C-alpha positions, 0 to 999 in steps of 0.5 A: 518911549520906544518898543523894540523886539529882537526875534533872534532872542524873542525879547521885547524891551519897552524903553521909557527913557534913555539910561543916564544912570546905572540901573538895577535889573529887577526880576519880576518873574521868569518872563519879566524884568524891570530896569530901575535906577536907585531913585526908583526911576523906571527905565525899561521893561523887558519881556522874555518869551515876548512873542507869546506875551505880545500876541496874547491880546489885540490879535497880535497888534501893538495898540497905542491909544491916546485917551485925551485925544481919542486916537487909536493906532495899531501896528501888527507885531506878527503875521 
């Protein structure tokens, strides 16, 4: 899994797995698209106007929590 952000276009992409098949991009809203394969596999989630969406919570940090191990890691996304 990988989260990328391109500040030139203000787009973030959460890649859940590498694309190995043709995907269809499904527009969920003006700021959210989902890439899906015909079998329903979700390949990625695209956030448009990402800086506003990603700063909405957790003080602008990406927070990764492993609930099984009780571990928490933070990475600031913007200053």
